[in-house]
C-alpha positions in Angstrom: 0.0 0.0 0.0 1.9 3.1 -1.3 0.6 6.1 0.6 1.9 9.5 1.7 2.3 10.4 5.4 -0.8 12.6 5.1 -2.9 9.9 3.5 -1.8 7.4 6.2 -2.7 9.9 9.0 -6.2 10.5 7.4 -6.7 6.7 7.1 -6.1 6.2 10.8 -8.4 9.2 11.6 -11.2 7.3 9.8 -10.4 4.1 11.7 -10.4 6.0 15.0 -13.8 7.5 14.2 -15.2 4.0 13.7 -13.6 2.7 16.9 -15.0 5.6 18.8 -18.5 5.0 17.6 -18.3 1.2 18.2 -16.9 1.6 21.7 -19.5 4.0 22.9 -17.3 4.6 25.9 -15.4 7.9 26.0 -13.3 6.9 29.0 -11.9 3.8 27.3 -11.3 5.7 24.1 -9.4 8.5 25.9 -7.4 6.1 28.0 -6.2 3.8 25.3 -6.9 5.0 21.8 -6.2 8.8 22.1 -3.0 9.9 20.4 -2.4 6.5 18.7 -1.1 6.7 15.1 0.2 4.5 12.3 3.9 4.3 12.3 4.3 2.2 9.2 2.6 0.0 6.6 4.7 -2.9 5.3 2.9 -5.3 3.1 0.0 -6.7 5.1 1.4 -5.4 8.5 0.3 -2.2 10.1 2.4 -0.9 13.0 0.4 1.4 15.3 2.1 3.3 18.1 0.0 3.4 21.3 0.2 6.0 24.0 1.6 3.8 26.8 2.8 0.3 27.6 -0.5 -0.4 29.3 -2.5 0.7 26.2 -0.6 -1.8 24.1 -1.5 -4.6 26.5 -5.2 -3.6 26.9 -5.8 -3.0 23.2 -4.1 -6.2 22.1 -5.9 -8.3 24.7 -9.4 -6.7 24.7 -10.0 -4.7 21.6 -7.9 -6.3 18.8 -10.9 -7.8 17.0 -12.7 -4.4 17.1 -9.6 -2.7 15.7 -9.1 -5.3 13.0 -12.7 -5.0 11.9 -12.6 -1.2 11.7 -9.3 -1.2 9.8 -10.7 -3.7 7.2 -13.8 -1.6 6.8 -11.8 1.6 6.1 -9.0 0.0 4.0 -10.7 -3.0 2.4 -7.6 -4.9 3.4 -7.1 -7.5 6.0 -4.1 -5.9 7.7 -2.3 -7.5 10.7 -2.5 -4.6 13.1 0.3 -4.6 15.7 0.3 -2.1 18.6 3.7 -1.1 20.0 5.3 1.6 22.2 7.1 4.4 20.4 10.6 3.1 21.4 9.7 -0.3 20.1 8.5 1.1 16.7 11.9 2.8 16.2 13.6 -0.5 17.0 11.5 -2.3 14.4 12.2 0.3 11.8 15.9 0.0 12.4 15.7 -3.8 12.0 13.8 -3.5 8.7 16.8 -1.8 7.0 18.8 -5.0 6.8 16.7 -8.1 7.0 18.6 -11.4 6.9 17.5 -14.0 4.5 16.7 -16.2 7.5 14.8 -15.2 10.7 13.6 -11.9 9.2 11.0 -11.4 11.9 13.3 -12.1 14.8 14.2 -9.2 17.1 15.1 -8.5 20.7 12.5 -6.8 23.0 14.2 -3.6 24.2 12.2 -3.7 27.5 14.1 -6.8 28.6 17.2 -5.4 30.2 19.3 -6.2 33.3 18.1 -2.9 34.8 14.4 -4.0 34.5 15.1 -7.5 35.9 14.3 -7.9 39.6 17.0 -9.9 41.4 16.2 -12.2 44.3 17.4 -15.4 45.9 15.5 -17.4 43.4 17.4 -16.1 40.4 20.6 -14.4 41.6 23.0 -17.0 40.2 21.4 -17.0 36.8 21.4 -13.1 36.8 25.1 -13.0 37.8 26.1 -15.5 35.1 24.0 -13.7 32.4 25.6 -10.3 33.4 29.1 -11.7 33.2 28.5 -13.2 29.8 27.1 -10.0 28.4 30.4 -8.3 29.3 32.7 -11.0 27.7 30.7 -13.1 25.3 32.2 -16.4 24.2 35.0 -16.4 26.8 33.4 -17.5 30.0 30.5 -20.0 30.2 29.7 -21.4 26.8 27.0 -22.5 26.5 24.9 -21.0 29.3 21.7 -22.9 29.8 18.9 -21.5 32.0 16.0 -23.8 33.0 12.8 -23.2 34.9 9.1 -23.4 34.7 7.3 -21.0 32.5 7.0 -17.3 33.5 10.0 -17.0 35.8 12.3 -14.8 33.8 14.4 -17.1 31.5 13.5 -15.2 28.4 14.0 -11.8 30.1 17.5 -12.7 31.2 18.3 -14.2 27.8 17.2 -11.1 25.9 18.9 -8.9 28.5 22.2 -10.5 27.5 21.5 -9.8 23.8 20.5 -6.2 24.5 23.6 -5.5 26.6 25.9 -7.0 24.0 24.4 -4.9 21.3 24.7 -1.8 23.4 28.3 -2.4 24.5 29.6 -4.1 21.3 27.5 -2.8 18.3 29.6 -4.8 15.8 28.5 -8.1 17.4 25.7 -9.9 15.5 23.2 -11.1 18.0 20.3 -13.5 17.0 17.5 -14.2 19.4 15.1 -17.0 18.2 12.5 -19.3 19.7 13.2 -23.0 19.0 9.9 -23.1 17.1 11.2 -20.4 14.7 14.4 -22.4 14.2 12.2 -25.4 13.2 10.1 -23.3 10.8 13.2 -22.0 9.1 14.7 -25.4 8.8 11.6 -26.8 7.2 11.6 -23.9 4.6 15.3 -24.6 4.0 14.8 -28.4 3.6 11.9 -27.8 1.2 14.1 -25.6 -1.0 12.6 -22.2 -0.4 15.9 -20.9 0.9 18.3 -22.8 -1.3 20.2 -19.7 -2.3 21.9 -19.8 1.1 22.9 -22.6 3.4 21.3 -22.5 6.9 24.6 -23.4 8.6 26.5 -20.8 6.5 24.0 -18.2 7.6 24.8 -18.8 11.2 28.6 -18.9 10.6 28.4 -15.6 8.8 25.7 -13.7 10.6 25.7 -14.8 14.3 28.3 -13.9 17.0 25.8 -14.6 19.8 23.0 -17.2 19.5 20.1 -16.9 22.0 17.6 -19.8 21.5 14.5 -20.1 23.7 12.7 -23.3 24.7 15.0 -25.8 23.2 12.7 -28.7 24.3 10.5 -27.7 21.4 12.9 -29.5 19.1 12.5 -32.9 20.8 11.3 -35.5 18.4 12.3 -33.5 15.3 15.3 -35.6 14.4 16.5 -33.8 11.3 16.1 -30.4 12.9 18.1 -31.5 15.9 20.8 -32.8 13.6 21.0 -29.4 11.9 21.1 -27.7 15.2 23.9 -29.9 16.4 26.0 -28.9 13.3 25.3 -25.2 13.9 25.9 -25.5 17.6 29.3 -27.2 17.0 30.3 -24.5 14.4 29.5 -21.6 16.7 31.2 -23.3 19.7 34.4 -24.0 17.8 34.4 -20.4 16.6 34.2 -19.1 20.2 30.8 -17.6 19.6 28.5 -17.3 22.6 25.4 -19.6 22.9 22.7 -19.1 25.4 19.8 -21.6 25.7 16.7 -21.9 27.8 14.7 -25.0 28.6 11.8 -26.1 30.9 14.1 -28.4 32.8 17.7 -29.6 33.3 19.1 -31.2 30.1 19.6 -34.5 31.9 15.9 -34.6 32.4 14.8 -33.8 28.9 13.6 -37.0 27.4 14.5 -37.5 23.7 17.4 -35.0 23.7 20.3 -36.1 21.5 23.1 -37.4 23.8 25.7 -35.3 22.0 23.7 -32.2 22.7 23.0 -33.2 26.3 26.8 -33.6 26.9 27.6 -30.3 25.2 24.9 -28.4 27.1 26.1 -29.9 30.5 29.7 -29.1 29.7 28.8 -25.4 29.9 27.0 -23.7 32.8 23.6 -25.0 33.7 21.6 -22.9 36.2 18.0 -23.1 37.5 15.6 -20.2 38.1 13.3 -21.0 41.0 9.9 -19.5 41.9 10.3 -16.1 43.5 9.8 -15.5 47.2 7.3 -12.9 48.5 9.9 -10.1 48.6 10.9 -10.6 45.0 7.4 -10.9 43.8 6.5 -7.7 45.6 9.4 -5.9 44.0 8.4 -7.2 40.6 4.9 -5.9 41.1 6.2 -2.5 42.2 8.4 -2.2 39.1 5.4 -3.1 36.9 3.2 -0.5 38.6 5.8 2.2 38.0 6.3 1.1 34.4 2.5 1.5 33.9 2.9 5.2 34.8 1.3 4.9 38.3 2.6 5.7 41.7 3.2 2.8 44.1 2.1 5.0 46.9 -1.4 4.8 45.5 -1.5 1.1 46.3 -2.1 -0.2 49.9 0.7 -2.4 51.0 -1.9 -5.1 51.7 -2.7 -5.1 47.9 0.9 -5.5 47.0 1.3 -8.4 49.5 -1.9 -10.1 48.4 -1.2 -10.0 44.7 2.5 -11.0 45.2 1.6 -14.0 47.4 -1.4 -15.1 45.3 0.4 -15.0 41.9 4.0 -15.8 42.8 4.1 -19.0 40.8 4.2 -17.2 37.4 5.4 -13.6 36.8 3.1 -13.5 33.7 0.1 -14.3 35.9 1.2 -11.6 38.4 1.4 -9.1 35.5 -2.0 -10.3 34.3 -3.6 -9.8 37.7 -2.2 -6.2 37.8 -3.4 -5.5 34.3 -6.9 -6.8 35.3 -6.9 -4.5 38.3 -5.8 -1.5 36.2 -8.3 -2.3 33.4 -11.2 -2.7 35.8 -10.5 0.5 37.6 -10.0 2.5 34.4 -12.9 1.0 32.5 -15.5 0.6 35.2 -14.7 2.2 38.6 -12.1 4.9 38.4 -10.1 5.3 41.6 -7.0 7.2 42.8 -6.3 4.7 45.5 -6.1 1.0 45.4 -7.4 -0.8 48.5 -7.7 -4.6 49.1 -11.5 -4.3 48.4 -10.9 -2.7 45.1 -8.3 -5.4 44.2 -10.5 -8.3 45.3 -13.4 -7.0 43.2 -11.2 -6.6 40.1 -9.4 -9.9 40.1 -11.7 -12.2 42.1 -12.4 -14.2 39.0 -8.7 -15.1 38.9 -8.5 -16.3 42.5 -8.8 -20.0 43.3 -11.8 -21.3 45.3 -9.3 -22.7 47.8 -8.4 -19.2 48.9 -10.2 -18.1 52.0 -11.3 -14.8 50.4 -12.5 -16.5 47.3 -15.1 -19.0 48.7 -18.2 -19.2 46.6 -20.3 -16.1 47.3 -22.5 -13.6 45.6 -19.5 -11.3 45.0 -17.4 -14.1 43.4 -20.2 -15.2 41.1 -20.8 -11.6 40.0 -17.1 -11.2 39.4 -16.9 -14.3 37.3 -19.9 -13.3 35.2 -18.6 -9.8 34.8 -15.2 -11.2 33.7 -16.9 -13.5 31.2 -18.6 -10.6 29.5 -15.7 -8.1 29.9 -17.8 -6.0 32.3 -17.2 -4.8 35.8 -19.1 -6.2 38.9 -20.4 -2.7 39.6 -22.1 -2.6 36.2 -24.0 -5.8 37.0 -25.1 -4.6 40.4 -25.8 -1.1 39.3 -28.7 0.6 37.5 -27.6 0.3 33.8 -30.2 -1.5 31.8 -28.6 -2.1 28.4 -29.5 -5.5 26.9 -26.0 -6.9 27.3 -25.7 -5.9 30.9 -29.3 -6.9 31.7 -28.7 -10.4 30.2 -25.4 -10.8 32.2 -27.2 -9.6 35.4 -29.9 -12.2 34.9 -27.3 -14.9 34.5 -25.6 -13.8 37.7 -28.9 -13.9 39.6 -29.6 -17.4 38.3 -26.2 -18.7 39.3 -26.6 -17.2 42.8 -30.0 -18.7 43.2 -29.0 -22.2 41.9 -25.6 -22.4 43.5 -26.1 -20.6 46.8 -29.9 -21.2 47.3 -30.4 -17.6 48.5 -33.9 -16.2 48.7 -35.0 -13.8 46.0 -35.3 -10.9 48.5 -31.6 -11.2 49.3 -30.6 -11.5 45.7 -32.6 -8.4 44.8 -30.9 -6.5 47.6 -27.5 -7.5 46.4 -28.2 -6.2 42.9 -28.7 -2.5 43.9 -31.7 -2.9 46.2 -34.0 -4.4 43.6 -37.2 -6.1 44.9 -37.7 -9.9 45.1 -40.0 -9.9 42.0 -37.3 -8.4 39.8 -34.8 -11.0 40.9 -37.4 -13.7 40.4 -38.1 -12.5 36.8 -34.4 -12.4 36.0 -33.9 -16.0 37.2 -37.0 -17.2 35.3 -35.8 -15.7 32.0 -32.6 -17.7 32.3 -34.5 -20.9 33.2 -36.7 -20.6 30.2 -33.8 -19.9 27.9 -32.0 -23.0 29.1 -34.8 -25.1 27.8 -34.3 -24.2 24.1 -31.2 -22.0 23.8 -28.0 -24.1 23.4 -25.8 -21.0 23.7 -27.3 -20.2 27.1 -26.6 -23.7 28.3 -23.0 -23.4 27.1 -22.5 -20.1 29.0 -24.0 -21.5 32.2 -21.9 -24.7 32.0 -18.7 -22.8 31.4 -19.4 -20.4 34.3 -20.3 -23.2 36.7 -17.1 -25.1 35.7 -15.1 -22.0 36.4 -16.7 -21.3 39.8 -16.4 -24.9 40.9 -12.6 -25.1 40.3 
């Protein structure tokens, strides 16, 4: 699509008008879509710069379908719309200048640095080894293999190595790839699509530091592992740094080639454990600050609750924070975050085994609100739009059927409504269940979620 800067700006203005009309929510529009703009159009890809890191997360997770539909209506083209921060857009533009023949879409995330990594007892050794390698690649621990469960920082540390090497040694050629990407490129090479260049030759000529994520993905792919062994050996002999991540120690990875197992173990193999409460709390504080908020606006009880409840996976911890921010921005604006606000926002995430998450009216309402991308206060309030009214009736039905509460109490919970209103809401759902398979599907899914 060959367009001038002015034409591209006008195009996005038309898209924003449609988004604004479809949203019908000025607060959401102002919070996430205001001041967005198209950074570039490249083939079928549209790169749009969002106004904050939080906006990129919220739009991509909640409004991507809406955006895609509006873009297609305006352009008549099925663009792949990607939202990024301004700094990331500049990085992407820099990488487009010289795309290699292999791994053209591979790039480091500039947000993953040593400065943004929270160090604790659970990851200190891995952090120290990664930092040392970034200062003297190829001459210390080669290869370095980091292993842990998902969401504990392996990828962050790996990319921090790459970003630090690029900053300190711009002439070094760093390649970060997921093992799945390596497999895809090998398949293309084996099928002859990349026959103008040897895959192994590409690595010899274009890679000084190889960062490969989730190596266990290659298990069972014999030919791909054979090619990887050749590339690994070439880079190792040339003194080029190799960093690998896996979901467990190489000695425990079933199906791993014995030659690779030996080579991996000959380097430095380090685990990353689950973070303790102090580390999780600090991670949460960093993410709050990165979202443009003040940690002082969060009660310490909120920090402790989220950090302890979601310490098993940093991605889950970030997801819980995003849910809290989204709920408060979208449905119940607040300048101060208390434990009650946090519980209302993320209650659908909390396991039924938690003392504060036992099956109750509030937990059922939170689960239904989450299912329909609403807030609990919208369900219990006075708004009577068809979507909210339908969700409200479903919540009433679930409270009646699962908690056996009287209609009077149900009506009181939903904004002081009388028992007749609650009864009618429950009866509407009961009638729908007799002939509407979609309603049965919704009720079954919500009950399964609440009974976990």
